[in-house]
NUZADO-442716 format. One record per residue: chain; y negated, x negated, z of N, C-alpha, C, O in turn; residue number from 1. Coordinates in Angstrom, 1 decimal. Atoms other than C-alpha are relative to their C-alpha. Layout:
<pts>
<"A",<Y,X,Z>,<Y,X,Z>,<Y,X,Z>,<Y,X,Z>,NUM>;
...
</pts>
This chain:
<pts>
<"A",<-1.0,0.4,1.0>,<-22.5,-73.0,64.6>,<0.7,1.2,-0.5>,<1.0,2.1,0.3>,1>;
<"A",<-0.7,-1.1,0.6>,<-20.8,-70.7,62.2>,<1.3,-0.4,-0.7>,<1.2,-1.5,-1.3>,2>;
<"A",<-1.2,0.3,0.8>,<-17.3,-70.7,60.8>,<0.3,1.3,-0.8>,<0.2,2.4,-0.4>,3>;
<"A",<-0.4,-1.1,0.8>,<-16.2,-68.5,57.9>,<1.4,-0.2,-0.5>,<1.8,-1.4,-0.8>,4>;
<"A",<-1.4,0.0,0.5>,<-12.7,-67.7,56.9>,<-0.1,0.7,-1.4>,<-0.5,1.9,-1.4>,5>;
<"A",<0.2,-0.7,1.3>,<-12.6,-66.9,53.1>,<0.8,1.3,0.0>,<1.8,1.5,0.6>,6>;
<"A",<-0.5,-1.3,0.2>,<-11.8,-63.4,52.0>,<1.3,-0.2,-0.9>,<1.4,-1.1,-1.7>,7>;
<"A",<-1.2,0.1,0.7>,<-8.4,-62.7,50.6>,<0.2,1.1,-1.0>,<0.9,0.9,-2.0>,8>;
<"A",<-0.3,-1.1,0.8>,<-8.4,-59.3,49.0>,<-0.8,0.0,-1.4>,<-2.0,0.0,-1.4>,9>;
<"A",<0.7,0.1,1.3>,<-9.1,-59.4,45.2>,<-1.0,1.2,-0.2>,<-2.0,1.0,-0.8>,10>;
<"A",<0.9,-1.2,0.2>,<-10.6,-55.8,45.4>,<-1.3,-0.2,0.8>,<-2.3,0.4,0.4>,11>;
<"A",<1.1,0.2,-0.8>,<-13.0,-56.9,48.1>,<-0.7,-1.3,-0.3>,<-1.9,-1.5,0.2>,12>;
<"A",<0.5,1.3,0.1>,<-13.6,-60.4,47.0>,<-1.4,-0.1,-0.5>,<-2.3,-0.8,0.1>,13>;
<"A",<1.3,0.1,0.6>,<-16.7,-59.9,44.8>,<-1.1,0.5,0.9>,<-2.1,-0.1,1.1>,14>;
<"A",<1.0,-0.6,-0.9>,<-18.5,-57.6,47.2>,<-0.3,-0.9,1.2>,<-1.4,-1.2,1.6>,15>;
<"A",<0.2,0.9,-1.2>,<-17.9,-59.9,50.2>,<-0.6,-1.3,-0.4>,<-1.4,-1.9,0.4>,16>;
<"A",<0.6,1.3,0.4>,<-18.8,-63.0,48.2>,<-1.6,0.2,-0.1>,<-2.3,-0.7,0.3>,17>;
<"A",<1.4,-0.2,0.2>,<-22.2,-61.5,47.3>,<-0.7,0.1,1.4>,<-1.8,-0.5,1.6>,18>;
<"A",<0.6,-0.2,-1.3>,<-22.9,-60.4,50.9>,<0.0,-1.3,0.8>,<-0.9,-1.7,1.5>,19>;
<"A",<-0.1,1.2,-0.8>,<-21.6,-63.6,52.4>,<-1.0,-1.1,-0.6>,<-1.5,-1.9,0.2>,20>;
<"A",<0.9,1.0,0.6>,<-23.6,-65.7,49.9>,<-1.4,0.2,0.5>,<-2.1,-0.8,0.8>,21>;
<"A",<1.3,-0.2,-0.5>,<-26.8,-64.1,51.0>,<-0.2,-0.5,1.4>,<-1.2,-1.2,1.8>,22>;
<"A",<0.0,0.5,-1.4>,<-26.0,-64.8,54.7>,<0.1,-1.5,0.1>,<-0.7,-2.1,0.8>,23>;
<"A",<-0.2,1.4,0.0>,<-24.8,-68.3,54.0>,<-1.3,-0.7,-0.4>,<-1.7,-1.7,0.3>,24>;
<"A",<1.2,0.6,0.4>,<-27.9,-69.2,52.1>,<-1.2,0.1,1.0>,<-1.9,-0.8,1.2>,25>;
<"A",<1.0,-0.3,-1.1>,<-30.1,-67.7,54.8>,<0.2,-1.0,1.1>,<-0.8,-1.6,1.6>,26>;
<"A",<-0.3,0.9,-1.2>,<-28.4,-69.6,57.6>,<-0.2,-1.5,-0.3>,<-0.7,-2.2,0.5>,27>;
<"A",<0.2,1.3,0.5>,<-28.4,-72.8,55.6>,<-1.5,-0.4,0.0>,<-1.9,-1.5,0.4>,28>;
<"A",<1.4,0.2,0.0>,<-32.1,-72.5,55.0>,<-0.6,-0.1,1.4>,<-1.6,-0.8,1.5>,29>;
<"A",<0.5,0.1,-1.4>,<-32.6,-72.1,58.7>,<0.5,-1.2,0.8>,<0.2,-1.4,2.0>,30>;
<"A",<-0.5,1.2,-0.6>,<-30.7,-75.3,59.4>,<1.2,0.3,1.0>,<1.5,-0.6,1.8>,31>;
<"A",<-1.2,-0.3,-0.9>,<-27.7,-73.6,61.1>,<1.2,-0.5,-0.7>,<1.6,-0.1,-1.8>,32>;
<"A",<-1.2,0.5,0.7>,<-24.5,-75.6,60.4>,<1.1,1.0,-0.2>,<1.3,1.8,0.7>,33>;
<"A",<-1.0,-1.0,0.4>,<-21.8,-73.6,58.7>,<1.2,-0.8,-0.5>,<1.1,-1.8,-1.2>,34>;
<"A",<-1.2,0.6,0.4>,<-18.2,-74.5,58.1>,<1.0,1.1,-0.5>,<0.8,2.3,-0.2>,35>;
<"A",<-1.1,-1.0,0.4>,<-15.1,-72.8,56.5>,<1.2,-0.5,0.8>,<1.6,-1.7,0.8>,36>;
<"A",<-1.2,0.2,-0.6>,<-11.9,-72.6,58.5>,<1.0,1.0,-0.6>,<0.9,2.2,-0.3>,37>;
<"A",<-0.9,-0.9,0.7>,<-9.0,-71.2,56.5>,<1.4,-0.4,0.1>,<1.7,-1.6,0.2>,38>;
<"A",<-1.4,0.3,0.1>,<-5.3,-71.0,56.5>,<0.5,-0.4,-1.4>,<1.7,-0.9,-1.5>,39>;
<"A",<-0.4,0.3,1.3>,<-5.2,-71.5,52.8>,<0.2,-1.6,-0.1>,<-0.5,-2.3,0.5>,40>;
<"A",<-0.2,1.4,0.2>,<-3.8,-74.8,51.6>,<-0.9,-0.5,-1.2>,<-1.5,0.3,-1.9>,41>;
<"A",<1.0,0.6,0.9>,<-5.9,-77.2,49.4>,<0.1,0.6,-1.4>,<-0.9,1.0,-2.0>,42>;
<"A",<-0.1,-0.4,1.4>,<-4.5,-76.2,46.0>,<-0.4,1.5,-0.1>,<-1.1,1.8,-1.1>,43>;
<"A",<0.4,-1.5,0.1>,<-4.8,-72.4,46.7>,<-1.5,0.2,0.2>,<-2.1,1.0,-0.5>,44>;
<"A",<1.5,-0.1,-0.3>,<-8.3,-72.8,48.2>,<-0.8,-0.5,-1.2>,<-1.8,0.2,-1.5>,45>;
<"A",<0.7,0.5,1.2>,<-9.4,-74.8,45.2>,<0.0,1.0,-1.1>,<-1.1,1.2,-1.8>,46>;
<"A",<0.0,-1.0,1.0>,<-8.3,-72.1,42.9>,<-0.8,1.2,0.3>,<-1.5,1.7,-0.5>,47>;
<"A",<0.8,-1.2,-0.4>,<-9.9,-69.3,44.9>,<-1.5,-0.3,0.0>,<-2.3,0.6,-0.1>,48>;
<"A",<1.4,0.3,-0.1>,<-13.2,-71.2,45.2>,<-0.7,-0.7,-1.1>,<-1.8,-1.1,-1.1>,49>;
<"A",<0.5,0.9,1.1>,<-13.6,-73.1,41.9>,<-1.3,0.5,-0.6>,<-2.1,-0.3,-1.1>,50>;
<"A",<1.2,-0.5,0.6>,<-16.3,-70.8,40.6>,<-1.2,0.2,1.0>,<-2.2,0.6,0.6>,51>;
<"A",<1.0,-0.2,-1.0>,<-18.3,-70.9,43.8>,<-0.3,-1.4,0.7>,<-0.7,-1.4,1.8>,52>;
<"A",<0.2,1.3,-0.6>,<-18.7,-74.7,44.3>,<-1.4,-0.2,0.6>,<-1.5,-0.9,1.6>,53>;
<"A",<1.3,0.1,-0.5>,<-22.4,-74.4,44.8>,<-0.2,0.6,1.3>,<-0.8,0.0,2.2>,54>;
<"A",<0.0,-0.7,-1.3>,<-22.0,-72.0,47.6>,<0.7,-0.8,1.1>,<0.2,-1.0,2.2>,55>;
<"A",<-0.8,0.8,-1.0>,<-19.3,-74.1,49.3>,<-0.6,-1.3,0.3>,<-0.3,-2.0,1.3>,56>;
<"A",<0.7,1.3,-0.3>,<-21.5,-77.2,49.0>,<-1.0,0.1,1.1>,<-1.4,-0.9,1.6>,57>;
<"A",<0.9,-0.2,-1.1>,<-23.7,-75.6,51.6>,<0.7,-0.2,1.4>,<0.0,-0.2,2.4>,58>;
<"A",<-0.7,0.1,-1.2>,<-21.0,-76.0,54.2>,<0.0,-1.4,0.5>,<0.0,-2.4,-0.2>,59>;
<"A",<0.0,1.3,-0.7>,<-21.1,-78.8,56.7>,<1.4,-0.7,-0.3>,<1.5,-1.9,-0.6>,60>;
<"A",<-1.3,0.4,0.2>,<-17.3,-79.1,56.3>,<0.9,1.2,-0.2>,<0.6,2.3,0.1>,61>;
<"A",<-1.0,-1.0,0.3>,<-14.2,-77.2,55.3>,<1.4,-0.5,0.6>,<1.8,-1.7,0.3>,62>;
<"A",<-1.3,0.3,-0.5>,<-10.9,-77.2,57.2>,<1.0,0.9,-0.6>,<0.9,2.1,-0.5>,63>;
<"A",<-1.0,-0.7,0.7>,<-7.8,-76.1,55.4>,<1.3,0.1,0.8>,<1.5,-0.7,1.7>,64>;
<"A",<-1.3,-0.2,-0.7>,<-4.4,-74.8,56.6>,<1.0,-1.2,-0.1>,<1.8,-1.3,0.8>,65>;
<"A",<-0.8,1.1,0.1>,<-2.7,-78.0,55.4>,<-0.6,-1.3,0.5>,<-0.1,-2.4,0.3>,66>;
<"A",<0.6,1.1,-0.7>,<-5.0,-80.3,57.3>,<0.9,-0.5,1.1>,<1.5,0.2,1.8>,67>;
<"A",<-0.9,0.5,-1.0>,<-3.1,-82.7,59.5>,<-0.3,0.4,1.5>,<0.6,0.4,2.3>,68>;
<"A",<0.3,-0.5,-1.3>,<-4.9,-81.4,62.6>,<0.4,1.5,0.2>,<0.5,1.9,1.4>,69>;
<"A",<-0.4,-1.4,-0.1>,<-3.7,-77.8,61.9>,<1.5,0.0,0.1>,<2.2,-0.1,-1.0>,70>;
<"A",<-1.5,0.1,-0.2>,<-0.2,-77.7,63.4>,<0.6,1.4,-0.2>,<1.8,1.5,-0.7>,71>;
<"A",<-0.5,-1.3,0.2>,<0.2,-73.9,63.3>,<-1.1,0.9,-0.6>,<-2.3,0.6,-0.5>,72>;
<"A",<0.9,-0.9,0.6>,<-1.4,-71.1,61.3>,<-0.5,1.0,0.9>,<-0.1,1.1,2.1>,73>;
<"A",<0.5,-1.1,-0.8>,<-3.4,-68.2,62.5>,<1.1,1.0,0.4>,<1.9,1.3,-0.5>,74>;
<"A",<1.0,-0.1,-1.0>,<-3.3,-66.6,65.1>,<-0.1,-1.2,0.9>,<-0.9,-1.1,1.9>,75>;
<"A",<0.2,1.2,-0.7>,<-3.0,-70.1,66.5>,<-1.5,-0.4,-0.2>,<-2.0,-0.2,-1.3>,76>;
<"A",<1.5,0.4,0.2>,<-6.6,-71.4,67.1>,<-0.1,-1.4,-0.7>,<-1.3,-1.8,-0.8>,77>;
<"A",<0.1,1.4,0.5>,<-5.8,-74.8,65.5>,<-1.1,-0.2,-1.1>,<-1.8,-1.2,-0.9>,78>;
<"A",<1.0,0.2,1.1>,<-7.9,-74.4,62.3>,<-1.4,0.1,0.5>,<-2.3,-0.6,0.1>,79>;
<"A",<1.3,-0.1,-0.6>,<-10.9,-73.2,64.3>,<-0.4,-1.1,0.9>,<-1.5,-1.6,0.9>,80>;
<"A",<0.3,1.1,-0.9>,<-10.7,-75.9,66.9>,<-0.2,-1.3,-0.8>,<-1.0,-2.1,-0.4>,81>;
<"A",<0.2,1.1,0.9>,<-10.3,-78.5,64.2>,<-1.4,0.0,-0.6>,<-2.1,-1.0,-0.7>,82>;
<"A",<1.4,-0.1,0.5>,<-13.5,-77.2,62.6>,<-1.1,-0.3,1.0>,<-2.1,-0.9,0.7>,83>;
<"A",<0.9,0.2,-1.1>,<-15.3,-77.2,65.9>,<-0.2,-1.5,0.3>,<-1.3,-2.0,0.6>,84>;
<"A",<0.1,1.4,-0.2>,<-14.5,-80.9,66.3>,<-0.8,-0.8,-1.1>,<-1.2,-1.9,-0.8>,85>;
<"A",<0.6,0.7,1.2>,<-16.0,-81.8,62.9>,<-1.5,0.2,-0.2>,<-2.1,-0.4,-1.1>,86>;
<"A",<1.5,-0.1,0.1>,<-19.6,-80.6,63.4>,<-0.6,-1.3,0.4>,<-0.1,-2.0,1.3>,87>;
<"A",<0.7,1.2,-0.4>,<-22.1,-83.4,63.6>,<-0.3,0.1,1.5>,<-0.8,1.1,2.1>,88>;
<"A",<0.2,0.1,-1.5>,<-22.3,-84.5,67.3>,<1.1,0.8,0.7>,<1.1,0.9,1.9>,89>;
<"A",<-1.1,-0.8,-0.6>,<-19.0,-82.5,67.8>,<0.8,-0.8,1.0>,<0.5,-2.0,1.1>,90>;
<"A",<-0.4,-1.3,0.3>,<-16.9,-81.4,69.2>,<-1.0,1.0,0.6>,<-1.6,0.7,1.6>,91>;
<"A",<0.9,-1.1,-0.5>,<-19.0,-78.2,69.6>,<0.8,0.9,1.0>,<2.0,1.2,0.7>,92>;
<"A",<-0.6,-0.9,-1.0>,<-18.2,-76.0,72.6>,<0.4,1.3,-0.8>,<-0.5,1.9,-1.4>,93>;
<"A",<-0.4,-1.2,0.8>,<-16.2,-73.1,71.1>,<-0.8,1.3,0.4>,<-1.0,2.1,-0.5>,94>;
<"A",<0.8,-1.2,-0.4>,<-18.3,-70.6,73.1>,<-1.4,0.0,-0.7>,<-2.1,1.0,-0.7>,95>;
<"A",<1.3,0.1,0.8>,<-21.3,-71.7,70.9>,<0.2,0.2,-1.5>,<-0.7,0.0,-2.3>,96>;
<"A",<-0.3,-0.2,1.4>,<-19.5,-70.9,67.7>,<0.2,1.5,-0.3>,<0.9,2.2,0.5>,97>;
<"A",<-0.2,-1.4,0.5>,<-19.7,-67.5,65.8>,<0.8,-0.1,-1.2>,<0.5,-0.8,-2.2>,98>;
<"A",<-1.0,-0.1,1.1>,<-16.8,-66.7,63.5>,<-0.1,1.3,-0.7>,<-0.2,2.4,0.0>,99>;
<"A",<-0.1,-1.3,0.8>,<-16.9,-64.1,60.7>,<1.4,0.0,-0.6>,<1.8,-1.0,-1.2>,100>;
<"A",<-1.4,-0.1,0.4>,<-13.4,-62.9,60.0>,<0.3,1.4,-0.6>,<-0.3,2.4,-0.2>,101>;
<"A",<-0.4,-1.3,0.6>,<-11.8,-60.2,57.9>,<1.5,0.4,0.3>,<1.9,1.5,0.0>,102>;
<"A",<-1.5,-0.2,-0.2>,<-8.1,-60.6,58.9>,<0.3,0.1,1.5>,<-0.3,-0.6,2.3>,103>;
<"A",<-0.4,-0.1,-1.4>,<-6.5,-59.5,62.2>,<0.5,-1.4,0.6>,<0.1,-1.7,1.7>,104>;
<"A",<-0.5,1.3,-0.5>,<-4.7,-62.9,62.6>,<-1.2,-1.0,0.2>,<-1.1,-1.8,1.1>,105>;
<"A",<1.1,0.9,-0.2>,<-8.0,-64.7,62.1>,<-0.9,0.4,1.2>,<-1.4,-0.5,1.8>,106>;
<"A",<0.8,-0.4,-1.2>,<-9.8,-62.6,64.7>,<0.7,-0.5,1.2>,<0.1,-1.0,2.1>,107>;
<"A",<-0.8,0.5,-1.2>,<-7.0,-63.4,67.2>,<-0.1,-1.5,0.1>,<-0.2,-2.1,1.2>,108>;
<"A",<0.1,1.4,0.0>,<-7.2,-67.1,66.2>,<-1.3,-0.5,0.6>,<-1.4,-1.4,1.4>,109>;
<"A",<1.3,0.4,-0.5>,<-10.9,-67.3,66.8>,<-0.1,0.3,1.5>,<-0.7,-0.4,2.3>,110>;
<"A",<0.1,-0.4,-1.4>,<-10.6,-65.4,70.1>,<0.9,-1.0,0.9>,<0.5,-1.4,2.0>,111>;
<"A",<-0.8,1.0,-0.7>,<-7.7,-67.8,71.1>,<-0.7,-1.3,0.1>,<-0.3,-2.1,1.0>,112>;
<"A",<0.8,1.3,-0.1>,<-10.1,-70.7,70.4>,<-1.1,0.2,1.0>,<-1.8,-0.8,1.3>,113>;
<"A",<1.1,-0.2,-0.9>,<-12.6,-69.1,72.8>,<-1.3,0.2,-0.7>,<-2.4,0.0,-0.1>,114>;
<"A",<1.2,-0.2,0.8>,<-15.1,-68.3,70.0>,<-0.4,1.5,0.0>,<0.5,2.4,0.2>,115>;
<"A",<0.5,-1.3,0.3>,<-17.2,-65.2,69.4>,<0.3,0.4,-1.4>,<0.2,-0.4,-2.3>,116>;
<"A",<-0.4,-0.5,1.3>,<-16.0,-63.1,66.5>,<-0.7,1.2,-0.5>,<-0.8,2.2,0.2>,117>;
<"A",<0.5,-1.2,0.7>,<-17.7,-60.8,64.1>,<1.0,0.4,-1.0>,<1.4,-0.3,-1.9>,118>;
<"A",<-1.0,-0.5,0.9>,<-15.1,-58.7,62.4>,<-0.7,0.7,-1.2>,<-1.5,1.6,-1.1>,119>;
<"A",<0.4,-0.6,1.2>,<-15.8,-57.8,58.8>,<1.2,0.8,-0.5>,<2.0,0.2,-1.2>,120>;
<"A",<-1.2,-0.8,0.2>,<-13.3,-55.0,58.4>,<0.4,0.2,-1.4>,<-0.4,0.4,-2.3>,121>;
<"A",<-0.6,-0.4,1.3>,<-11.0,-54.5,55.5>,<0.4,1.4,0.1>,<1.3,1.7,1.0>,122>;
<"A",<-0.3,-1.5,-0.1>,<-10.8,-50.7,55.0>,<1.4,0.3,-0.2>,<1.9,1.4,0.1>,123>;
<"A",<-1.4,-0.3,0.3>,<-7.2,-51.0,53.9>,<0.9,-0.3,1.2>,<2.0,0.1,1.2>,124>;
<"A",<-0.9,0.3,-1.1>,<-6.0,-52.3,57.2>,<-0.3,0.9,1.2>,<-1.3,1.6,1.3>,125>;
<"A",<0.0,-0.8,-1.2>,<-5.3,-50.6,60.5>,<-1.2,-0.4,0.8>,<-1.5,-1.6,1.0>,126>;
<"A",<1.2,0.3,-0.7>,<-8.5,-50.4,62.5>,<0.2,-0.2,1.5>,<-0.7,-0.6,2.3>,127>;
<"A",<-0.3,0.1,-1.4>,<-6.8,-50.6,65.9>,<-0.3,-1.5,0.5>,<-0.5,-1.6,1.7>,128>;
<"A",<0.3,1.4,-0.4>,<-7.4,-54.4,66.0>,<-1.4,-0.3,0.1>,<-1.8,-1.4,0.6>,129>;
<"A",<1.5,0.2,-0.1>,<-11.2,-54.0,65.8>,<-0.4,-0.3,1.4>,<-1.4,-1.0,1.6>,130>;
<"A",<0.4,0.2,-1.4>,<-11.4,-53.9,69.6>,<0.1,-1.5,0.5>,<-0.5,-1.9,1.4>,131>;
<"A",<-0.2,1.4,-0.3>,<-10.3,-57.6,69.7>,<-1.3,-0.8,-0.3>,<-1.6,-1.7,0.4>,132>;
<"A",<1.2,0.7,0.4>,<-13.5,-58.7,68.0>,<-1.2,0.3,0.9>,<-1.2,1.3,1.6>,133>;
<"A",<1.1,-0.2,-0.8>,<-16.8,-59.1,69.8>,<-1.0,1.0,-0.7>,<-1.6,1.8,0.0>,134>;
<"A",<0.9,-0.9,0.8>,<-18.7,-57.2,67.0>,<0.8,0.4,-1.2>,<1.6,-0.4,-1.7>,135>;
<"A",<-0.6,-0.4,1.2>,<-17.6,-55.2,64.0>,<-1.1,0.4,-0.9>,<-1.9,1.3,-0.6>,136>;
<"A",<1.1,-0.3,0.9>,<-19.9,-55.1,61.0>,<0.6,0.3,-1.4>,<1.6,-0.3,-1.8>,137>;
<"A",<-0.3,-0.3,1.4>,<-19.7,-53.6,57.5>,<-1.2,-0.5,-0.7>,<-2.2,0.1,-0.8>,138>;
<"A",<1.1,0.6,0.7>,<-21.9,-56.0,55.6>,<-0.4,0.8,-1.2>,<0.4,1.4,-1.9>,139>;
<"A",<1.1,0.5,-0.8>,<-24.7,-55.7,54.9>,<-0.5,1.1,0.9>,<-1.4,0.8,1.8>,140>;
<"A",<0.5,-1.1,-0.9>,<-25.2,-52.3,56.6>,<0.2,-0.3,1.4>,<1.3,-0.7,1.8>,141>;
<"A",<-0.1,0.2,-1.4>,<-25.9,-52.7,60.2>,<0.0,-1.5,0.5>,<0.0,-1.7,1.7>,142>;
<"A",<0.0,1.4,-0.4>,<-26.0,-56.5,60.2>,<-1.4,-0.5,0.3>,<-2.2,-0.6,-0.7>,143>;
<"A",<1.3,0.6,-0.4>,<-29.0,-57.9,62.1>,<0.3,-1.3,0.7>,<0.6,-1.3,1.9>,144>;
<"A",<-0.3,1.3,-0.6>,<-28.6,-61.6,62.7>,<-0.7,-0.3,1.3>,<-0.1,-0.9,2.2>,145>;
<"A",<0.7,0.3,-1.2>,<-31.2,-61.6,65.4>,<0.7,0.6,1.3>,<0.5,0.1,2.4>,146>;
<"A",<-0.8,-0.6,-1.1>,<-28.9,-59.4,67.6>,<1.0,-1.0,0.5>,<1.5,-0.9,1.6>,147>;
<"A",<-0.9,1.0,-0.4>,<-26.6,-62.4,67.7>,<-0.7,-1.3,0.3>,<0.0,-2.4,0.4>,148>;
<"A",<0.7,1.2,-0.3>,<-29.3,-64.9,68.4>,<-0.3,-0.9,-1.2>,<-0.7,-2.0,-1.0>,149>;
<"A",<0.3,0.7,1.2>,<-29.8,-65.9,64.8>,<-1.3,0.4,-0.6>,<-1.8,1.5,-0.3>,150>;
<"A",<1.2,-0.3,0.7>,<-32.8,-66.0,62.6>,<0.2,1.3,-0.9>,<1.2,1.4,-1.5>,151>;
<"A",<-0.2,-1.2,0.7>,<-33.4,-62.6,61.0>,<-0.1,-0.3,-1.5>,<-0.7,-1.2,-2.0>,152>;
<"A",<0.0,0.1,1.5>,<-32.8,-62.1,57.2>,<-1.3,0.3,-0.6>,<-1.5,0.2,-1.8>,153>;
</pts>
């Protein structure tokens, strides 16, 4: 199971979208369930994603920050745990979920949920928090899904 937290930085948005799109399409084609878990509220999320509806249609489900199950924002694990409960046949064991995150609070939230985290670093942020993640990748360089037990690209 994979969870994605949407990117926030306008300067990074397009590059991450292209790279994430390739990965999402690949995983979807391999039958790996994918979800979005974000602290964004419905209105803001809709604005950020309106031009990418086809890509987000590949998601099994999307959990937003204003969802009734999300009592606290990141670094609380609420949004990730809510997403884990919604997979088909869920709840899914958090240890079987791989999260891709670009924000320090999101990395902490996923770790607090007991999930494995791949950090997609934002070069503008302090790198001292990278040690919290299980892996740190700069997409697409160095990303080999098979190293994480996934089908290769």
